[in-house]
SERO-4910 file (N, C-alpha, C, O; in steps of 0.05 Angstrom, whole numbers):
BEGIN
 pado doro    nc1    nc2    nc3   cac1   cac2   cac3    cc1    cc2    cc3    oc1    oc2    oc3
  Unk    A   -338  -3298   2197   -349  -3290   2221   -335  -3253   2220   -311  -3247   2223
  Unk    A   -355  -3237   2214   -346  -3214   2214   -353  -3199   2246   -375  -3195   2257
  Unk    A   -326  -3193   2257   -325  -3174   2280   -331  -3146   2281   -320  -3136   2261
  Unk    A   -343  -3126   2294   -345  -3104   2293   -326  -3096   2324   -333  -3111   2342
  Unk    A   -311  -3082   2329   -305  -3069   2350   -312  -3044   2360   -311  -3025   2344
  Unk    A   -319  -3040   2386   -333  -3017   2399   -306  -2990   2388   -282  -2990   2394
  Unk    A   -319  -2973   2373   -285  -2958   2364   -275  -2936   2393   -288  -2921   2407
  Unk    A   -251  -2943   2395   -235  -2919   2416   -244  -2928   2436   -251  -2911   2451
  Unk    A   -247  -2960   2447   -252  -2971   2465   -234  -2966   2489   -241  -2961   2512
  Unk    A   -214  -2969   2481   -186  -2961   2502   -190  -2937   2516   -187  -2933   2540
  Unk    A   -201  -2919   2493   -195  -2891   2511   -221  -2885   2524   -219  -2866   2539
  Unk    A   -247  -2896   2524   -264  -2888   2547   -262  -2916   2571   -269  -2912   2594
  Unk    A   -254  -2939   2564   -264  -2955   2588   -239  -2962   2599   -222  -2973   2586
  Unk    A   -237  -2955   2626   -202  -2962   2643   -216  -2983   2656   -201  -2986   2676
  Unk    A   -232  -2997   2658   -237  -3013   2672   -236  -3042   2657   -240  -3045   2633
  Unk    A   -229  -3070   2682   -228  -3097   2667   -269  -3094   2672   -284  -3079   2684
  Unk    A   -271  -3124   2652   -290  -3122   2643   -314  -3132   2671   -337  -3126   2673
  Unk    A   -299  -3145   2686   -318  -3153   2713   -316  -3123   2726   -338  -3114   2726
  Unk    A   -301  -3109   2735   -308  -3084   2746   -326  -3060   2720   -344  -3044   2724
  Unk    A   -317  -3063   2702   -344  -3051   2689   -363  -3062   2690   -381  -3045   2689
  Unk    A   -371  -3085   2691   -404  -3099   2698   -409  -3090   2725   -430  -3078   2728
  Unk    A   -391  -3093   2751   -402  -3083   2770   -408  -3051   2773   -425  -3043   2790
  Unk    A   -396  -3035   2758   -405  -3007   2753   -421  -3004   2744   -436  -2988   2755
  Unk    A   -432  -3018   2715   -454  -3006   2705   -476  -3016   2722   -495  -3001   2727
  Unk    A   -476  -3038   2732   -498  -3057   2756   -495  -3036   2773   -517  -3025   2778
  Unk    A   -475  -3026   2786   -489  -3000   2810   -502  -2980   2798   -523  -2971   2808
  Unk    A   -491  -2967   2774   -508  -2955   2766   -538  -2951   2755   -552  -2931   2752
  Unk    A   -541  -2980   2750   -574  -2984   2741   -587  -2988   2772   -607  -2976   2777
  Unk    A   -577  -3002   2787   -587  -3001   2819   -592  -2976   2825   -615  -2969   2826
  Unk    A   -570  -2957   2830   -573  -2931   2835   -600  -2913   2825   -617  -2900   2837
  Unk    A   -597  -2918   2802   -626  -2907   2786   -651  -2901   2799   -667  -2884   2792
  Unk    A   -654  -2919   2818   -676  -2932   2833   -704  -2943   2811   -725  -2952   2819
  Unk    A   -698  -2942   2787   -726  -2941   2775   -731  -2979   2773   -714  -2997   2775
  Unk    A   -771  -2982   2769   -768  -3004   2765   -770  -3022   2741   -764  -3013   2719
  Unk    A   -777  -3044   2744   -777  -3054   2714   -790  -3059   2703   -806  -3075   2712
  Unk    A   -795  -3051   2682   -826  -3050   2667   -825  -3068   2643   -802  -3070   2633
  Unk    A   -849  -3084   2630   -849  -3101   2612   -859  -3079   2585   -862  -3088   2562
  Unk    A   -863  -3057   2588   -882  -3032   2569   -857  -3023   2558   -860  -3023   2534
  Unk    A   -833  -3016   2564   -811  -3005   2549   -808  -3010   2524   -797  -3031   2517
  Unk    A   -816  -2995   2507   -799  -2998   2477   -785  -2989   2465   -778  -3003   2446
  Unk    A   -777  -2972   2467   -758  -2955   2461   -737  -2937   2486   -749  -2930   2507
  Unk    A   -708  -2929   2484   -694  -2923   2495   -673  -2905   2478   -657  -2913   2461
  Unk    A   -679  -2872   2489   -654  -2857   2482   -638  -2856   2500   -646  -2854   2523
  Unk    A   -611  -2858   2494   -596  -2854   2515   -565  -2850   2503   -560  -2861   2482
  Unk    A   -544  -2833   2517   -522  -2825   2514   -495  -2840   2508   -492  -2861   2522
  Unk    A   -475  -2835   2491   -463  -2863   2483   -441  -2853   2487   -422  -2866   2477
  Unk    A   -435  -2832   2501   -397  -2828   2508   -398  -2843   2527   -417  -2853   2538
  Unk    A   -355  -2847   2531   -355  -2867   2546   -363  -2873   2571   -367  -2853   2586
  Unk    A   -366  -2895   2581   -380  -2896   2605   -372  -2879   2629   -388  -2876   2648
  Unk    A   -346  -2868   2629   -335  -2847   2659   -353  -2823   2648   -363  -2813   2668
  Unk    A   -363  -2811   2627   -379  -2787   2619   -409  -2800   2621   -423  -2791   2639
  Unk    A   -417  -2813   2610   -450  -2814   2612   -454  -2845   2617   -471  -2855   2602
  Unk    A   -441  -2862   2635   -451  -2881   2656   -483  -2873   2661   -504  -2880   2651
  Unk    A   -475  -2854   2683   -499  -2854   2699   -518  -2844   2691   -540  -2851   2700
  Unk    A   -517  -2824   2669   -544  -2819   2645   -556  -2838   2646   -577  -2844   2658
  Unk    A   -535  -2859   2622   -556  -2872   2603   -569  -2900   2630   -586  -2918   2624
  Unk    A   -557  -2898   2653   -570  -2916   2680   -602  -2907   2677   -620  -2924   2677
  Unk    A   -605  -2882   2675   -633  -2876   2676   -644  -2883   2657   -668  -2889   2660
  Unk    A   -634  -2885   2634   -641  -2887   2606   -661  -2915   2606   -685  -2920   2604
  Unk    A   -628  -2936   2611   -636  -2957   2607   -652  -2976   2637   -657  -3001   2637
  Unk    A   -658  -2959   2657   -665  -2969   2680   -691  -2981   2688   -694  -2997   2706
  Unk    A   -711  -2972   2672   -732  -2991   2665   -737  -3012   2649   -760  -3019   2646
  Unk    A   -717  -3023   2638   -716  -3039   2618   -714  -3070   2642   -700  -3076   2661
  Unk    A   -733  -3081   2628   -734  -3112   2639   -727  -3134   2619   -742  -3147   2606
  Unk    A   -695  -3134   2619   -680  -3157   2605   -699  -3182   2595   -700  -3190   2572
  Unk    A   -716  -3192   2618   -732  -3220   2607   -753  -3211   2588   -764  -3231   2580
  Unk    A   -764  -3189   2578   -793  -3183   2559   -780  -3167   2536   -791  -3151   2521
  Unk    A   -746  -3176   2537   -730  -3160   2502   -729  -3187   2493   -722  -3205   2509
  Unk    A   -738  -3195   2461   -734  -3211   2446   -709  -3197   2430   -688  -3210   2425
  Unk    A   -712  -3165   2423   -696  -3162   2398   -686  -3129   2410   -700  -3112   2422
  Unk    A   -661  -3129   2403   -662  -3099   2403   -644  -3082   2374   -625  -3091   2361
  Unk    A   -654  -3061   2372   -642  -3050   2344   -624  -3018   2361   -636  -3000   2374
  Unk    A   -598  -3019   2354   -587  -3000   2366   -580  -2985   2337   -572  -2996   2316
  Unk    A   -585  -2959   2341   -585  -2939   2323   -560  -2918   2328   -562  -2905   2349
  Unk    A   -546  -2915   2319   -526  -2892   2324   -515  -2872   2304   -526  -2869   2282
  Unk    A   -497  -2860   2310   -485  -2845   2289   -463  -2852   2280   -451  -2867   2295
  Unk    A   -452  -2847   2258   -433  -2860   2239   -406  -2833   2249   -408  -2810   2241
  Unk    A   -387  -2842   2263   -365  -2821   2267   -345  -2804   2244   -337  -2781   2245
  Unk    A   -340  -2824   2222   -323  -2828   2206   -334  -2832   2180   -318  -2825   2162
  Unk    A   -357  -2841   2172   -370  -2844   2150   -382  -2828   2137   -376  -2813   2156
  Unk    A   -399  -2810   2118   -421  -2800   2116   -434  -2815   2096   -423  -2824   2075
  Unk    A   -458  -2819   2102   -480  -2829   2083   -504  -2814   2082   -505  -2796   2099
  Unk    A   -521  -2814   2068   -549  -2800   2069   -574  -2816   2073   -597  -2808   2070
  Unk    A   -565  -2840   2081   -579  -2866   2086   -568  -2874   2114   -545  -2869   2122
  Unk    A   -592  -2889   2130   -569  -2903   2152   -562  -2929   2145   -577  -2943   2131
  Unk    A   -541  -2938   2152   -521  -2952   2151   -528  -2981   2158   -536  -2980   2181
  Unk    A   -528  -3003   2152   -529  -3029   2166   -496  -3043   2169   -480  -3035   2152
  Unk    A   -487  -3058   2185   -458  -3070   2183   -466  -3094   2175   -489  -3103   2178
  Unk    A   -442  -3107   2163   -446  -3134   2151   -437  -3159   2178   -439  -3183   2181
  Unk    A   -428  -3136   2193   -414  -3156   2216   -437  -3175   2228   -461  -3171   2227
  Unk    A   -422  -3196   2239   -448  -3219   2261   -438  -3220   2287   -446  -3235   2304
  Unk    A   -419  -3202   2288   -410  -3201   2322   -402  -3170   2332   -385  -3155   2320
  Unk    A   -412  -3165   2349   -408  -3141   2361   -394  -3145   2388   -405  -3155   2407
  Unk    A   -362  -3134   2385   -348  -3136   2406   -349  -3115   2428   -340  -3093   2423
  Unk    A   -360  -3120   2455   -352  -3105   2469   -343  -3109   2497   -344  -3133   2505
  Unk    A   -335  -3090   2515   -316  -3089   2539   -330  -3114   2560   -314  -3129   2573
  Unk    A   -357  -3118   2561   -367  -3141   2574   -370  -3169   2563   -377  -3189   2576
  Unk    A   -366  -3167   2540   -370  -3193   2522   -382  -3189   2493   -395  -3170   2486
  Unk    A   -376  -3209   2479   -386  -3203   2447   -419  -3207   2444   -428  -3222   2462
  Unk    A   -431  -3199   2431   -459  -3196   2425   -463  -3207   2394   -453  -3197   2375
  Unk    A   -480  -3231   2393   -486  -3237   2367   -502  -3215   2354   -517  -3201   2368
  Unk    A   -500  -3209   2325   -519  -3199   2314   -540  -3210   2294   -536  -3228   2277
  Unk    A   -563  -3197   2300   -584  -3211   2293   -590  -3203   2269   -600  -3181   2264
  Unk    A   -582  -3226   2246   -585  -3205   2221   -608  -3217   2195   -606  -3215   2171
  Unk    A   -632  -3232   2216   -655  -3235   2205   -668  -3210   2194   -678  -3213   2171
  Unk    A   -671  -3186   2204   -685  -3156   2200   -673  -3153   2179   -690  -3147   2162
  Unk    A   -644  -3155   2164   -630  -3132   2155   -645  -3127   2120   -644  -3105   2109
  Unk    A   -658  -3153   2108   -662  -3145   2082   -688  -3135   2085   -695  -3129   2062
  Unk    A   -708  -3129   2102   -729  -3115   2111   -717  -3083   2114   -724  -3063   2101
  Unk    A   -696  -3085   2133   -688  -3057   2133   -676  -3044   2108   -681  -3021   2101
  Unk    A   -660  -3060   2096   -647  -3049   2070   -665  -3041   2050   -662  -3021   2035
  Unk    A   -683  -3056   2050   -704  -3044   2034   -712  -3017   2037   -716  -3002   2018
  Unk    A   -715  -3011   2059   -730  -2982   2069   -706  -2958   2061   -700  -2949   2039
  Unk    A   -694  -2952   2092   -682  -2936   2086   -655  -2936   2087   -641  -2915   2084
  Unk    A   -641  -2968   2092   -614  -2966   2101   -597  -2980   2079   -607  -2991   2059
  Unk    A   -570  -2977   2085   -551  -2993   2060   -537  -3003   2076   -535  -2995   2100
  Unk    A   -523  -3025   2065   -502  -3036   2079   -475  -3029   2074   -469  -3023   2051
  Unk    A   -458  -3030   2093   -430  -3011   2095   -419  -3035   2089   -394  -3036   2087
***
């Protein structure tokens, strides 16, 4: 099992996992957005939660988690240049609120397009 951890996690996340989850839930509730099964994509900021958490809550507030079967996360590489989009070999993404299993089923199809494996 290969695990990738949020880069610079300690610089941006100053709360325990429980406190962070409470803060995220609070921002989502405060957004006042209704859940919708029609949401197909989200563009959200990715800075530290203390910087962009409230704004991200407005991006994610409409998502109905019960209608989601797969999440495709696309983000920049801050430390590695590539002219293509890159795919991780990791099977687990370690986050402050728990580990996320990475679904590798679609990797071969993506690799055949414009992606490359790091």
